[in-house]
C-alpha positions as CSV (number, residue, x, y, z in Angstrom):
1,M,-194.1,-183.9,29.5
2,S,-191.8,-182.1,27.1
3,V,-190.2,-178.6,28.0
4,Q,-192.2,-177.1,25.2
5,E,-195.5,-178.5,26.5
6,R,-194.8,-177.5,30.0
7,K,-193.8,-173.8,28.8
8,A,-197.0,-173.7,26.8
9,R,-199.1,-174.8,29.8
10,E,-197.4,-172.2,32.0
11,R,-198.0,-169.5,29.5
12,A,-201.7,-170.6,29.2
13,E,-202.1,-170.3,33.0
14,R,-200.4,-166.9,33.1
15,E,-202.7,-165.7,30.5
16,R,-205.8,-167.0,32.5
17,L,-204.4,-165.3,35.6
18,I,-204.0,-162.0,33.8
19,V,-207.6,-162.2,32.5
20,A,-209.1,-163.3,35.8
21,T,-207.2,-160.6,37.6
22,A,-208.3,-157.9,35.2
23,R,-211.8,-159.0,35.5
24,E,-211.9,-159.1,39.3
25,L,-210.2,-155.7,39.6
26,A,-212.6,-154.2,37.0
27,E,-215.7,-155.7,38.8
28,H,-214.5,-154.3,42.1
29,Q,-213.0,-151.0,41.2
30,G,-214.0,-150.3,37.5
31,W,-212.0,-150.5,34.3
32,D,-210.1,-147.4,35.1
33,A,-208.3,-149.3,37.7
34,V,-207.2,-151.9,35.4
35,T,-203.8,-150.8,34.3
36,T,-200.9,-152.8,33.2
37,R,-198.8,-151.8,36.2
38,R,-201.5,-152.7,38.7
39,L,-202.0,-156.1,36.9
40,A,-198.4,-156.9,36.8
41,E,-198.2,-156.1,40.5
42,R,-201.3,-158.2,41.3
43,I,-200.2,-161.3,39.5
44,E,-196.5,-160.8,40.5
45,Y,-194.8,-160.9,37.1
46,S,-193.2,-157.8,35.5
47,Q,-194.9,-155.7,32.9
48,P,-192.8,-157.2,30.2
49,V,-194.3,-160.6,31.0
50,L,-197.7,-159.2,30.8
51,Y,-196.9,-157.5,27.4
52,S,-195.6,-160.9,26.0
53,H,-199.3,-162.0,26.3
54,F,-201.2,-158.9,25.6
55,R,-200.2,-155.8,23.9
56,G,-202.1,-153.7,26.3
57,K,-205.3,-152.9,28.1
58,R,-207.3,-153.1,24.9
59,E,-206.5,-156.6,24.2
60,I,-207.1,-157.5,27.9
61,I,-210.6,-156.0,27.6
62,G,-211.1,-158.2,24.5
63,A,-210.0,-161.3,26.4
64,V,-212.4,-160.6,29.0
65,A,-215.2,-159.8,26.6
66,L,-214.6,-163.2,25.0
67,E,-214.9,-165.0,28.3
68,G,-217.9,-163.1,28.9
69,A,-219.6,-163.8,25.6
70,T,-219.2,-167.6,26.3
71,E,-220.7,-167.2,29.8
72,L,-223.6,-164.9,28.4
73,A,-224.2,-167.8,26.0
74,V,-224.6,-170.3,28.7
75,A,-226.6,-168.0,30.7
76,V,-229.3,-167.3,28.1
77,R,-229.4,-170.8,27.0
78,A,-229.8,-172.2,30.4
79,A,-232.5,-169.5,31.2
80,A,-234.5,-170.3,28.0
81,A,-234.2,-174.2,28.7
82,T,-236.2,-173.5,31.8
83,A,-239.4,-172.5,30.3
84,D,-242.0,-174.2,28.1
85,G,-243.3,-172.6,24.9
86,P,-241.8,-169.8,22.7
87,R,-243.2,-166.9,24.7
88,A,-242.2,-168.2,27.8
89,R,-238.7,-169.0,26.4
90,V,-238.2,-165.5,25.3
91,A,-239.4,-164.1,28.6
92,A,-237.0,-166.3,30.4
93,L,-234.1,-165.5,28.0
94,A,-234.8,-161.7,28.6
95,R,-234.6,-162.3,32.4
96,G,-231.4,-164.3,32.0
97,Y,-229.7,-161.6,29.9
98,L,-230.6,-158.8,32.2
99,D,-229.6,-160.8,35.1
100,F,-226.2,-161.5,33.5
101,A,-225.7,-157.9,32.8
102,E,-226.6,-157.0,36.4
103,R,-224.3,-159.6,38.0
104,N,-221.5,-159.0,35.8
105,P,-221.2,-155.2,35.1
106,A,-217.3,-155.1,34.2
107,V,-217.7,-158.1,31.8
108,Y,-220.7,-156.6,30.2
109,D,-219.0,-153.4,29.8
110,A,-216.0,-155.2,28.1
111,L,-218.4,-157.0,25.8
112,F,-220.5,-153.9,24.7
113,Q,-219.3,-150.6,26.0
114,L,-215.5,-150.7,25.9
115,D,-213.0,-151.1,23.0
116,G,-211.6,-154.5,23.1
117,G,-210.4,-154.6,19.5
118,L,-213.0,-157.4,18.7
119,A,-215.1,-157.3,15.3
120,Y,-218.7,-157.7,15.8
121,A,-221.1,-158.9,12.9
122,Q,-218.1,-159.2,10.5
123,D,-216.5,-162.3,8.9
124,D,-213.7,-162.1,11.4
125,T,-216.0,-162.1,14.4
126,P,-214.7,-164.4,17.2
127,E,-216.6,-167.7,17.6
128,Q,-217.4,-166.7,21.2
129,L,-219.4,-163.7,20.0
130,K,-221.0,-165.5,17.3
131,D,-222.1,-168.1,19.8
132,A,-223.5,-165.5,22.1
133,F,-225.6,-164.2,19.3
134,A,-226.7,-167.6,18.3
135,A,-227.8,-168.3,21.8
136,L,-230.3,-165.4,21.4
137,L,-231.3,-166.4,18.0
138,E,-232.2,-169.8,19.0
139,S,-235.2,-168.5,21.1
140,L,-235.9,-165.3,19.4
141,G,-236.0,-166.6,15.8
142,E,-239.1,-168.7,16.5
143,V,-240.9,-165.4,17.6
144,A,-239.9,-163.2,15.0
145,G,-243.2,-163.3,13.0
146,D,-244.0,-164.0,9.3
147,G,-241.9,-162.2,6.7
148,V,-239.3,-160.9,9.5
149,H,-235.7,-162.0,9.1
150,P,-235.0,-163.8,12.4
151,G,-231.5,-162.3,12.6
152,L,-232.7,-158.7,12.3
153,F,-235.4,-159.5,14.7
154,T,-232.8,-160.8,17.2
155,E,-230.6,-157.7,16.7
156,V,-233.6,-155.5,17.5
157,F,-234.7,-157.4,20.6
158,W,-231.1,-157.5,21.7
159,A,-230.6,-153.8,21.3
160,A,-233.9,-153.4,23.4
161,L,-232.3,-155.7,26.1
162,H,-229.2,-153.8,26.0
163,G,-231.0,-150.5,26.4
164,L,-232.9,-151.9,29.5
165,A,-229.8,-153.3,31.0
166,T,-227.7,-150.2,30.4
167,L,-230.2,-147.7,31.5
168,T,-231.3,-149.6,34.6
169,R,-227.5,-150.1,35.5
170,A,-227.2,-146.2,35.3
171,G,-230.0,-145.6,37.5
172,R,-232.1,-144.1,34.8
173,L,-234.8,-146.8,34.9
174,P,-236.1,-147.9,38.4
175,R,-235.3,-151.5,39.2
176,Q,-238.7,-152.4,40.7
177,D,-240.3,-152.0,37.2
178,A,-237.6,-154.5,35.5
179,E,-240.3,-157.3,35.5
180,W,-243.1,-155.2,33.8
181,R,-240.4,-154.0,31.1
182,V,-239.6,-157.5,30.3
183,E,-243.4,-158.4,29.9
184,L,-244.1,-155.6,27.9
185,L,-241.1,-156.1,25.6
186,V,-242.0,-159.7,25.1
187,D,-245.7,-159.0,24.7
188,R,-245.0,-156.3,22.0
189,L,-242.3,-157.9,20.0
190,A,-242.6,-161.7,20.3
191,I,-245.2,-163.0,17.8
192,V,-246.5,-166.4,19.2
């Protein structure tokens, strides 16, 4: 292995460590606890080393969001794959999405609440975000209904899921009614 290859590998490992540490800190103490100073202390590197990877917290949030988008895509695809038939796939997808949001609050916030400097629904949208949307579209597109653009339907359904996830996490919707809400959403929006 050449010196350049070793340095590139070490750089990639440091970057993964920074992202994993930021994510862990955010999941346990919230995003306000994630500062470049605290990250540098936790990973045992100087702040200049951290800044050689990321220009600041915003880019770190963006890196966590991209990692989370990949995980969200895997989660909703896996959930949908467990069900037979379009309606059952959509219900499973909805449960998988809401479960992901519940289990990964800091990642969910990085994806949808915080400014990570990422472009959504643009030409320069990162592939991880496009794939997360595609994971939703794969199941939702088949239940959009005649004359309804599958992408627009997916956006509306996704917005409803996001609202449910956000309001439930904030304690504004009781958790015990979560399954009823999923069933109502699927019954009203998914045309099968």
